[in-house]
MARMILO-535049 format. One line per field, with one value per residue (C-alpha): x, y negated, z; residue number from 0. Coordinates in nm, 3 decimals. Each point is the difference from the previous one (the first is absolute). Layout:
REM residues N
X	X, ...
Y	Y, ...
Z	Z, ...
num	NUM, ...
END
This chain:
REM residues 440
X	1.071, 0.304, -0.029, 0.251, 0.059, 0.106, 0.118, 0.353, 0.021, -0.102, 0.255, 0.276, -0.108, -0.013, 0.339, 0.157, -0.143, 0.154, 0.338, -0.009, 0.193, -0.189, 0.234, -0.051, -0.379, 0.010, 0.228, -0.229, -0.305, 0.184, -0.019, 0.258, 0.074, -0.087, -0.347, -0.056, 0.103, -0.269, -0.256, 0.096, -0.047, -0.347, 0.108, -0.073, -0.310, 0.072, -0.200, -0.155, 0.256, 0.301, -0.161, -0.039, 0.369, 0.111, -0.225, 0.138, 0.357, -0.076, -0.218, -0.308, -0.359, -0.056, -0.312, 0.216, 0.185, -0.303, -0.241, 0.215, -0.140, -0.139, -0.341, -0.159, 0.164, -0.145, -0.347, 0.019, 0.117, -0.269, -0.263, 0.138, -0.027, -0.355, -0.099, 0.151, -0.177, -0.307, -0.017, -0.336, -0.137, 0.246, 0.272, 0.346, 0.261, 0.359, -0.051, 0.310, 0.094, -0.100, 0.220, 0.308, -0.097, 0.262, 0.271, -0.107, 0.014, 0.336, 0.159, -0.169, -0.098, -0.007, -0.244, -0.210, -0.022, -0.106, -0.275, -0.126, -0.001, -0.201, -0.249, -0.032, -0.070, -0.267, -0.162, 0.000, -0.161, -0.263, -0.089, -0.034, -0.232, -0.207, -0.023, -0.126, -0.237, -0.145, -0.042, -0.175, -0.236, -0.079, 0.111, -0.328, 0.169, 0.190, -0.309, -0.207, 0.274, 0.039, -0.377, -0.005, 0.278, -0.170, -0.336, 0.143, 0.190, -0.312, -0.209, 0.259, 0.029, -0.373, -0.059, 0.283, -0.126, -0.343, 0.152, 0.224, -0.253, -0.305, -0.002, -0.336, 0.014, -0.206, 0.203, -0.160, 0.095, 0.346, 0.053, -0.118, 0.235, 0.292, -0.085, -0.009, 0.345, 0.132, -0.153, 0.115, 0.350, 0.022, -0.130, 0.253, 0.285, -0.092, -0.052, 0.329, 0.185, -0.150, 0.086, 0.363, 0.029, -0.140, 0.249, 0.286, -0.103, 0.013, 0.344, 0.150, -0.147, 0.188, -0.224, -0.021, -0.380, -0.146, -0.345, -0.181, -0.202, 0.317, 0.128, -0.322, 0.011, 0.361, -0.101, -0.299, 0.209, 0.252, -0.294, -0.129, -0.298, -0.157, -0.004, -0.049, -0.029, -0.340, -0.139, 0.031, -0.305, 0.155, 0.230, 0.270, -0.052, 0.103, 0.286, 0.164, 0.018, 0.196, 0.238, 0.360, -0.093, 0.282, -0.211, -0.239, 0.250, -0.239, -0.282, -0.237, 0.085, -0.068, -0.340, -0.085, 0.117, -0.221, -0.297, 0.072, 0.025, -0.331, -0.172, 0.158, -0.108, -0.361, 0.020, 0.137, -0.296, -0.253, 0.170, 0.168, 0.302, -0.090, -0.365, 0.114, 0.263, -0.262, -0.234, 0.277, 0.072, -0.371, -0.103, 0.327, 0.122, -0.337, -0.032, -0.376, -0.069, 0.232, -0.162, -0.342, 0.115, 0.129, -0.235, 0.303, 0.069, 0.184, 0.284, 0.066, 0.009, 0.244, 0.236, -0.028, 0.078, 0.305, 0.141, -0.053, 0.309, 0.232, -0.154, -0.354, -0.085, 0.114, 0.081, 0.154, -0.239, 0.070, -0.189, 0.004, -0.198, -0.045, -0.184, -0.260, 0.266, 0.156, 0.316, 0.118, -0.017, 0.088, 0.193, 0.064, 0.114, 0.018, 0.274, -0.047, -0.240, 0.210, -0.157, 0.080, 0.153, -0.159, -0.211, -0.001, -0.338, -0.029, -0.002, -0.225, -0.276, -0.264, 0.083, -0.072, -0.299, -0.143, 0.083, -0.216, -0.285, -0.046, -0.170, 0.012, 0.237, 0.221, 0.152, 0.271, 0.283, 0.319, 0.251, 0.354, 0.181, 0.374, 0.278, -0.209, -0.366, -0.203, -0.367, -0.157, -0.353, -0.099, -0.295, -0.057, -0.245, -0.041, -0.178, -0.083, 0.045, -0.094, 0.247, -0.129, -0.358, -0.310, 0.045, 0.373, 0.171, -0.020, 0.342, 0.053, 0.240, 0.053, 0.167, 0.120, 0.075, 0.250, -0.013, 0.131, -0.305, -0.184, 0.129, -0.297, -0.146, -0.338, -0.282, -0.103, 0.343, 0.095, 0.305, -0.054, 0.352, 0.282, 0.263, 0.080, -0.255, 0.243, 0.330, -0.039, 0.368, -0.036, 0.255, -0.159, 0.005, 0.339, -0.070, -0.278, -0.318, -0.313, -0.328, -0.315, -0.277, -0.311, -0.334, -0.263
Y	-22.960, -0.119, -0.169, 0.214, -0.247, -0.286, 0.143, 0.055, -0.358, -0.131, 0.220, -0.132, -0.364, 0.042, 0.176, -0.270, -0.274, 0.171, 0.029, 0.373, 0.237, 0.273, 0.268, -0.126, 0.013, 0.345, 0.129, -0.138, 0.188, 0.320, -0.010, -0.042, -0.343, 0.143, 0.105, -0.340, -0.163, 0.199, -0.108, -0.366, 0.016, 0.156, 0.331, 0.212, 0.002, -0.078, 0.187, -0.158, 0.153, -0.116, -0.342, -0.034, 0.085, -0.253, -0.267, 0.070, -0.027, -0.342, -0.114, -0.059, 0.118, 0.298, -0.172, -0.285, 0.254, 0.204, -0.286, -0.311, -0.339, 0.116, 0.104, -0.324, 0.044, 0.349, -0.123, -0.298, 0.210, 0.262, -0.275, -0.132, 0.346, 0.042, -0.335, 0.091, 0.336, -0.168, -0.336, -0.109, 0.347, 0.171, 0.241, -0.150, 0.217, 0.037, -0.050, 0.015, 0.329, -0.026, 0.295, -0.206, -0.317, 0.058, 0.045, -0.323, -0.194, 0.150, -0.078, -0.335, -0.160, -0.349, 0.091, 0.196, -0.303, -0.225, 0.241, 0.047, -0.375, -0.056, 0.261, -0.171, -0.328, 0.170, 0.138, -0.344, -0.159, 0.272, -0.074, -0.370, 0.084, 0.228, -0.275, -0.255, 0.258, 0.062, -0.373, -0.033, 0.285, -0.075, -0.345, -0.197, -0.342, 0.095, 0.152, -0.311, -0.231, 0.192, 0.002, -0.379, -0.045, 0.221, -0.166, -0.350, 0.097, 0.159, -0.307, -0.234, 0.209, 0.027, -0.371, -0.109, 0.233, -0.164, -0.348, 0.103, 0.205, -0.225, -0.330, -0.149, 0.015, -0.264, -0.245, 0.110, 0.365, -0.094, -0.187, 0.303, 0.232, -0.236, -0.019, 0.380, 0.017, -0.245, 0.190, 0.339, -0.134, -0.124, 0.334, 0.190, -0.222, 0.032, 0.376, 0.054, -0.216, 0.194, 0.332, -0.101, -0.125, 0.327, 0.210, -0.229, 0.036, 0.377, -0.007, -0.247, 0.158, 0.330, 0.173, 0.324, -0.034, 0.000, -0.155, -0.242, 0.291, 0.180, -0.318, -0.039, 0.365, -0.039, -0.302, 0.179, 0.310, -0.214, -0.130, 0.356, -0.095, -0.207, -0.380, -0.061, -0.377, 0.055, 0.143, -0.339, -0.221, -0.264, 0.179, -0.198, -0.090, 0.273, -0.210, -0.006, 0.381, 0.029, -0.293, 0.119, 0.366, 0.158, 0.283, -0.242, -0.114, -0.106, -0.253, 0.273, 0.213, -0.294, -0.053, 0.368, -0.022, -0.303, 0.183, 0.299, -0.220, -0.172, 0.335, 0.146, -0.307, 0.051, 0.368, -0.098, -0.235, 0.264, 0.282, -0.143, 0.203, 0.112, 0.092, 0.178, 0.195, 0.106, 0.110, 0.205, 0.169, 0.082, 0.087, 0.110, -0.095, 0.038, -0.319, 0.039, 0.009, -0.294, -0.202, 0.072, -0.100, -0.341, -0.062, -0.044, 0.122, 0.328, -0.179, -0.224, 0.305, 0.175, -0.298, -0.046, 0.365, -0.011, -0.314, 0.076, -0.075, 0.281, 0.198, -0.108, 0.335, 0.353, 0.077, -0.183, -0.144, -0.066, -0.217, -0.037, -0.266, -0.036, -0.247, 0.080, 0.092, 0.256, -0.205, 0.040, -0.327, 0.130, 0.304, 0.112, 0.360, 0.253, 0.259, 0.300, -0.172, -0.121, -0.307, -0.058, -0.335, -0.014, 0.219, 0.343, 0.027, 0.363, -0.041, -0.305, 0.184, -0.088, -0.369, 0.021, 0.225, -0.280, -0.255, 0.198, 0.019, -0.349, -0.034, 0.378, 0.090, 0.303, 0.221, 0.237, 0.212, -0.014, 0.284, -0.111, 0.317, -0.001, 0.151, -0.081, -0.014, -0.272, -0.091, -0.345, -0.122, -0.286, -0.238, -0.200, -0.270, -0.238, -0.327, -0.273, -0.369, -0.327, -0.265, -0.238, 0.008, 0.186, -0.096, 0.074, 0.321, 0.312, 0.118, 0.359, 0.110, 0.353, 0.100, 0.330, 0.056, 0.278, 0.186, 0.328, 0.232, 0.166, 0.346, 0.182, -0.048, -0.167, 0.238, -0.060, -0.101, 0.172, 0.005, -0.204, 0.024, 0.236, -0.181, -0.345, -0.129, -0.236, 0.188, 0.380, 0.044, -0.219, -0.257, -0.287, -0.110, 0.139, 0.317, 0.106, 0.157, -0.116, 0.181, -0.180, 0.129, -0.214, 0.023, 0.173
Z	-3.371, -0.193, -0.337, -0.191, -0.282, 0.226, 0.331, -0.127, -0.126, 0.342, 0.172, -0.225, 0.052, 0.377, 0.014, -0.217, 0.221, 0.306, -0.181, 0.068, -0.223, -0.175, 0.140, 0.358, -0.030, -0.159, 0.278, 0.275, -0.132, -0.096, -0.380, -0.271, -0.153, -0.343, 0.118, 0.163, -0.328, -0.183, 0.263, -0.030, -0.377, 0.047, -0.154, 0.306, 0.218, 0.365, 0.264, 0.306, 0.238, -0.200, -0.053, 0.376, 0.053, -0.263, 0.149, 0.347, -0.123, -0.150, 0.294, -0.215, 0.014, -0.233, -0.133, -0.128, -0.214, -0.108, -0.070, -0.012, -0.093, -0.333, 0.128, -0.115, -0.342, -0.037, 0.096, -0.237, -0.293, 0.062, 0.005, -0.329, -0.155, 0.135, -0.149, -0.336, -0.025, -0.149, -0.171, -0.135, 0.065, -0.238, 0.105, -0.036, -0.170, 0.113, 0.374, 0.223, 0.163, 0.365, 0.096, -0.095, 0.186, 0.272, -0.259, -0.169, 0.328, 0.084, -0.338, -0.072, 0.334, -0.151, -0.276, 0.249, 0.230, -0.291, -0.111, 0.356, 0.053, -0.316, 0.112, 0.339, -0.183, -0.212, 0.316, 0.162, -0.308, -0.011, 0.364, -0.086, -0.291, 0.224, 0.262, -0.251, -0.146, 0.346, 0.053, -0.334, 0.091, 0.363, 0.113, 0.047, -0.030, -0.314, -0.159, 0.074, -0.130, -0.326, -0.043, 0.045, -0.255, -0.260, 0.065, -0.046, -0.316, -0.150, 0.079, -0.151, -0.315, -0.060, 0.070, -0.227, -0.274, 0.012, -0.033, -0.291, -0.196, 0.042, -0.188, 0.097, 0.380, 0.171, 0.209, 0.327, -0.064, -0.117, 0.327, 0.197, -0.188, 0.056, 0.370, 0.014, -0.158, 0.259, 0.294, -0.125, -0.066, 0.358, 0.132, -0.211, 0.118, 0.369, -0.020, -0.184, 0.252, 0.292, -0.166, -0.061, 0.357, 0.133, -0.198, 0.105, 0.365, -0.028, -0.162, 0.247, 0.312, -0.048, 0.252, -0.200, -0.008, -0.349, 0.056, 0.231, 0.139, 0.110, 0.164, 0.198, 0.102, 0.119, 0.208, 0.156, 0.067, 0.189, 0.207, 0.061, -0.219, 0.279, 0.022, 0.370, -0.050, -0.162, 0.325, 0.170, 0.055, -0.224, -0.245, -0.184, -0.366, -0.248, -0.136, 0.345, 0.009, -0.325, 0.037, -0.031, -0.056, -0.199, -0.139, -0.175, -0.260, -0.277, -0.005, -0.121, 0.305, 0.230, -0.161, 0.050, 0.362, 0.067, -0.152, 0.224, 0.309, -0.075, -0.045, 0.315, 0.194, -0.111, 0.102, 0.341, 0.058, -0.106, 0.194, 0.313, 0.105, 0.353, -0.071, -0.316, 0.194, 0.252, -0.276, -0.166, 0.333, 0.039, -0.356, -0.152, -0.346, -0.170, -0.209, -0.050, 0.374, 0.060, -0.279, 0.149, 0.349, -0.111, -0.294, -0.227, -0.354, -0.040, -0.180, 0.299, 0.229, -0.236, 0.005, 0.376, 0.072, -0.226, 0.165, 0.369, 0.211, 0.104, 0.283, -0.077, -0.160, 0.071, -0.362, -0.295, -0.257, -0.367, -0.244, -0.379, -0.189, -0.376, -0.219, -0.264, -0.255, 0.236, 0.068, 0.359, 0.194, 0.349, 0.122, 0.352, 0.010, 0.280, 0.057, -0.226, -0.240, -0.291, -0.161, -0.368, -0.093, -0.344, -0.220, 0.166, 0.171, 0.104, 0.381, -0.039, -0.180, 0.269, -0.058, -0.372, 0.061, 0.213, -0.270, -0.241, 0.253, 0.150, 0.339, 0.057, 0.289, -0.050, 0.268, -0.123, 0.135, -0.205, 0.028, -0.081, -0.101, 0.043, 0.205, 0.307, -0.115, 0.168, 0.004, 0.021, 0.049, -0.231, -0.021, -0.318, -0.101, -0.294, 0.070, -0.253, 0.079, -0.167, 0.116, -0.269, 0.127, -0.109, -0.365, 0.005, -0.118, 0.217, 0.124, 0.107, 0.275, 0.131, 0.327, 0.141, 0.369, 0.077, 0.335, 0.137, -0.018, 0.290, 0.100, -0.152, -0.346, -0.002, -0.105, -0.358, -0.127, -0.321, -0.224, -0.316, -0.136, 0.090, -0.203, -0.127, -0.249, -0.168, -0.031, 0.033, 0.082, 0.310, -0.114, 0.188, 0.362, 0.086, -0.200, 0.232, -0.132, 0.181, 0.013, 0.105, 0.225, 0.015, 0.164, -0.208
num	0, 1, 2, 3, 4, 5, 6, 7, 8, 9, 10, 11, 12, 13, 14, 15, 16, 17, 18, 19, 20, 21, 22, 23, 24, 25, 26, 27, 28, 29, 30, 31, 32, 33, 34, 35, 36, 37, 38, 39, 40, 41, 42, 43, 44, 45, 46, 47, 48, 49, 50, 51, 52, 53, 54, 55, 56, 57, 58, 59, 60, 61, 62, 63, 64, 65, 66, 67, 68, 69, 70, 71, 72, 73, 74, 75, 76, 77, 78, 79, 80, 81, 82, 83, 84, 85, 86, 87, 88, 89, 90, 91, 92, 93, 94, 95, 96, 97, 98, 99, 100, 101, 102, 103, 104, 105, 106, 107, 108, 109, 110, 111, 112, 113, 114, 115, 116, 117, 118, 119, 120, 121, 122, 123, 124, 125, 126, 127, 128, 129, 130, 131, 132, 133, 134, 135, 136, 137, 138, 139, 140, 141, 142, 143, 144, 145, 146, 147, 148, 149, 150, 151, 152, 153, 154, 155, 156, 157, 158, 159, 160, 161, 162, 163, 164, 165, 166, 167, 168, 169, 170, 171, 172, 173, 174, 175, 176, 177, 178, 179, 180, 181, 182, 183, 184, 185, 186, 187, 188, 189, 190, 191, 192, 193, 194, 195, 196, 197, 198, 199, 200, 201, 202, 203, 204, 205, 206, 207, 208, 209, 210, 211, 212, 213, 214, 215, 216, 217, 218, 219, 220, 221, 222, 223, 224, 225, 226, 227, 228, 229, 230, 231, 232, 233, 234, 235, 236, 237, 238, 239, 240, 241, 242, 243, 244, 245, 246, 247, 248, 249, 250, 251, 252, 253, 254, 255, 256, 257, 258, 259, 260, 261, 262, 263, 264, 265, 266, 267, 268, 269, 270, 271, 272, 273, 274, 275, 276, 277, 278, 279, 280, 281, 282, 283, 284, 285, 286, 287, 288, 289, 290, 291, 292, 293, 294, 295, 296, 297, 298, 299, 300, 301, 302, 303, 304, 305, 306, 307, 308, 309, 310, 311, 312, 313, 314, 315, 316, 317, 318, 319, 320, 321, 322, 323, 324, 325, 326, 327, 328, 329, 330, 331, 332, 333, 334, 335, 336, 337, 338, 339, 340, 341, 342, 343, 344, 345, 346, 347, 348, 349, 350, 351, 352, 353, 354, 355, 356, 357, 358, 359, 360, 361, 362, 363, 364, 365, 366, 367, 368, 369, 370, 371, 372, 373, 374, 375, 376, 377, 378, 379, 380, 381, 382, 383, 384, 385, 386, 387, 388, 389, 390, 391, 392, 393, 394, 395, 396, 397, 398, 399, 400, 401, 402, 403, 404, 405, 406, 407, 408, 409, 410, 411, 412, 413, 414, 415, 416, 417, 418, 419, 420, 421, 422, 423, 424, 425, 426, 427, 428, 429, 430, 431, 432, 433, 434, 435, 436, 437, 438, 439
END
């Protein structure tokens, strides 16, 4: 469809570039020069048939005359108007007239380009802010570093306040307070230096990945999520597997990768590949039966199923892991099951249900409603651990295994939610609304 306010301008510019007289062009398409003059000055609408004849006479695509190169300008200006409609929640008066946007671009192309460029810059800055906001909310390394900084600053402030406000401090306590200030100052300096180095690594790497977790996921995805070196009798050290890996651009990502390798190596020892493959072929993808067969924790079976080599299983397997705060620490998706990057948790409801019910396995069917509705079988479990020993803090970790479901629904399954519990409009997970069916 022709853009009436600008098509004539494009026709005139193209004819002038071809050094073609107005009378010659009018004669070739069977109209009068006066009528063509009105068209070129955007005073007459040009129909599709006549536009095609004019384009043919000038050997140009009709789309170049009807749309031209101003499409990006139109989009940028419309975005600017949309952004100006509300500022601070209040309606803005005197908004531009959208119906005259083509006329504005045609008469003032320079100003239109400047405004569209500024809007593009605003959009880019907003994406940067969103990226840093996501890092602040979900990046485990950044969260831990900021916690260390705040903790050290608080300790320094309180210790210094005691020294300043108390006159009769015994020498032994004064020495202890001074030693605390020295230790906390060193901790603050080291943490700040590591944090600055981490942010610099992200900026210099230019990988397009905004967090260490995404970098590790990109590396594992390139390896098809399976590290075959760990299946050897004497596997190489973890550092050897990540040397020179482009995806692991930051030191934090390399630390996460080493932790993943060490855990995967332990899973490989507990669940040897060939016996585990044979058990999967015999028992299917039931993690409880597999855990019972090998005497292994359910979490190890979840991770092993999700990292089997290509061809080891008849169906793709996804896995999502979160820590006790609900932050995702591992994501391997499957086709059709959109995993949220941050925040939106609707399709992961079984995962957070398990987090609220530690040591109680959950089996649920998740319906992903969309243009092509799909159904997935999920298993979830939350298991506590005490890496610091019996007297250490208890850490919670929840996992959710994602499988295509069996053809028939298991007896006893019931619908416990027909729409998203978090955003009723289904604005999460690729705008798909999940409903969850769980065993009664």
